[in-house]
N, C-alpha and C positions, 0 to 999 in steps of 0.2 A: 516307966512302962507307958504312961499316958502319952508322952511325946512320940514314942515309937509307933503307937497305934494311930496317932494323928498323921504321921508321915505315910504309913501304909495306906490309910484311908485316902489321902491326897493322890497317891500313885494310882490307886484303884479307880478313883473318879476320873482322872485324866485318861486312863485307858478306855473308859466307857464313852467319854465325850469325843475323842479323836475321830472315830469313824463317822460320827454325826457331822463334824466340821468339814470332812472331805467328801461327804456324800453329794454335794451340789457342784463339785468341780468336774468338768467334762473329762472323760478319758481321752487319751491321745487319738484313739481311733474315731472318736466322735467329733473332732475338730472339723468344721466346714471350710473347705479350701476357698480362697478368694477367687472370684470370677475375673479372668483377665480382661482388662479394659481395652476396647478397640481404640486405636489411636485416632485422633481427629483427622478428618480429611484435609487435604492440602487446600490452602486458601488460594482461590483463583486470582489472577492478576490480569489487568488489561493487556499487559505485554507478555503474559505467560501462557503456557499450555500445560494443563494437568494430564499426566500420563496415567491411564487406568492401572489400578493395583499398586500404586506407589504413593508415597506422601511427598514426592518431590515435584516442584514446579520447574518446567523448562522454559527458558526465554529465547526468543529468536531475534536476530538482527535483520529487520525488514528493509532490505534495499531494493525490493521489487519495484520496477517502474510501473506507473499507472498511465492511463490514456491522457490524463491531464499533464503529467510530467513529460511524456513523449511529445505531446502537442506543443508544450512550451518550448521544448528543445527546437522543434521545427520553426516556431515563431522567432526564436532567437537567431537562427540561421538566416531567416528571411530579412529580419531587421538589420542585420549586418550589411545589407546591400541596398539600403535606402539611398536614393540618388543616382543609381545606375541608370543610364539612358535607355530609352525604348529602342529596340531594333527589330524590325520585321524578320521573323525566322531565327532570331537570336536566342541562344540558350546557355549563355555563360556571362560572367561579370566582365570579361575582357571585351567581348563583342557587343554586349547589350542583351536585353531580354524583350521578347514579346510576351503576352500574358501567359500563354500556356508554357512557353519556354522557361519562364520564371518559376512557375509551379513545378515543372519537371525537374529543373536544376536543384531547387531547394530540397525537394524530397530525396533526390539522388544523393545529396550531401549528407542526408540523415540515414542513408542506407535503405531507402524504400523506393521501389520501382513503381512509377505511375506512367500512364500513357503520355505521349508527347503533344497530342492535339486536344483542343477543348471538347470536341464531340465525344471522344473516348474518355476524357477526364470526367465528363458529366455522367458517365455510366460506371465509373470505377468504384470499388469498395461497396459500401452500403449507404443507402439514403438516410439522412438525418433530418429530423424536424428542426425548423428554424429556432424553436424554443429550447432545443437540446444541444445547441452548438457548443463545441469545445475547441480550444486552440488546436491548430493543425488540421481542421476540417477544410476541405476544398469547397469554395463557393462558386456557383455557376450563375451567370446573368445572361439574359436574352437581349442581345443588342444587334439590331438589324444590319448596321453598316460594317460589321466585322466579317472576316472571311468565312467563318462557319456559322455565323449568326449567334455565336456564344462568346462569352468572356469569362475567364477563370481567375480566381484570386485565392488567398489563404486567410482564413479567419485566425485572429491572434488574441481574441478575448476582449471583454469589456465593450462589446458592440462594435469592434473595429476590425478592419481587414487590411491586408497589404497586397499590392498588385503592381504590375507594369501596365499602365493604362492604354496609351496610344502614341502614335507618331508625334515627336516633339516633346514628349513628357518624360518623366523619370519615375523610378519605383517610389511609391509613396503609400502612406496610411490614410484611410478614409473611414467615415462612419457608415455603418450598415443601414442605419435608420434615416440617412439623408434621403430626401424626396426622390432624387434621380435613381439611386441604387435600390430603394425600396420598390419602386415601380417596375424595375427591370429584373428583380430577383427571380431566379428560376428554381434552383434546388441547392442542396449541400450534400457532399459525399464524404464519408469517413473511410480512409484507407489505412489508418494506423490500427494496430492490434496489440493488445497486451501480450508479451511473450511469456512462455512457461517460466515459472520462478521456483527455485529450490528453497526450502525452508530450513535454514540453519538453526539448530537448537543448541542452547547453552544452559549451564546450570545456574547462572545468576545474571541479572540484568547488567551488572558491571562488565562481565565478560562479553555479553552480547554487544554492549555499546562499544567496547574496545575493538571487537572484530569489525563492527560496522564502520568505525572510524578508519581502521587500517584498510579496509576494502575501498572506502571512498578515496582515501589518499592515494592508493595504488592506481585507481582509475584516473585521478587527476594527473598523476605523473606520466601516464601513457598518452595523454592528449597532446 
C-alpha cells in the first residue's frame, strides 16, 4: 500500500506543477510578428544610374561626343593637308587653299558649314576667350596686307594652330604665343556644338561596354 500511495502522490504533484511550468510560455496569439526589413538602397556607381523605387543600377554606354572630341576630329582633318600650297581664292586640296578657304573646306569635311570669307568667319559662332580655347576653334588675326585685313586659322590644341599663310607658302602649324601672332591676334570663334545624345541604359557594365564596343566598330566600318 505504501508504494501505491507514493505513485499517486507523484502523479498528483506533477498535475499541480505542470500549469506553473507553462504559465510563462506565450500564447500563439501573443507572438510579436517580425518587422519586415527594408532592403538596402542600390549602391551608386560612377558609371551607373540608380532608378527611383528599385534596387537595380542601370549602366550606360557613353559614346556621346564632346566639344573636345569634335574639335580633335576637325584638327585631324586639317593636319591631313599639311603641305598643300597656298592659292588665292582656293578652297580645295587639289587647287590649293587661301586662309579662309582652308578653314571653310576643313569644316565642310566635318559636316559643319562656316562662311567662306574671313570677315564673316570672324563673326561666326560664339566668341571664345583666349584662355578657353579648344581644338576646332577658329582663330582670327588682324593683318593689314590681307584682302579683308583679317587672317583665319584653326586652333589644334597645346598652343598651336594650323593655317594656309600666304602666297608662296604651304599649310603649316605654328605657335600661337610666337611674337608675331601674339601681336596680331584679334579673336577666336567657336562654331562647333555638342549634338543631342541619347542615353542607352543597360543592366550591367559588361553589357554597356559590349554595346559601346559594337557601336564603335560599326562606326569605324562605315568610314
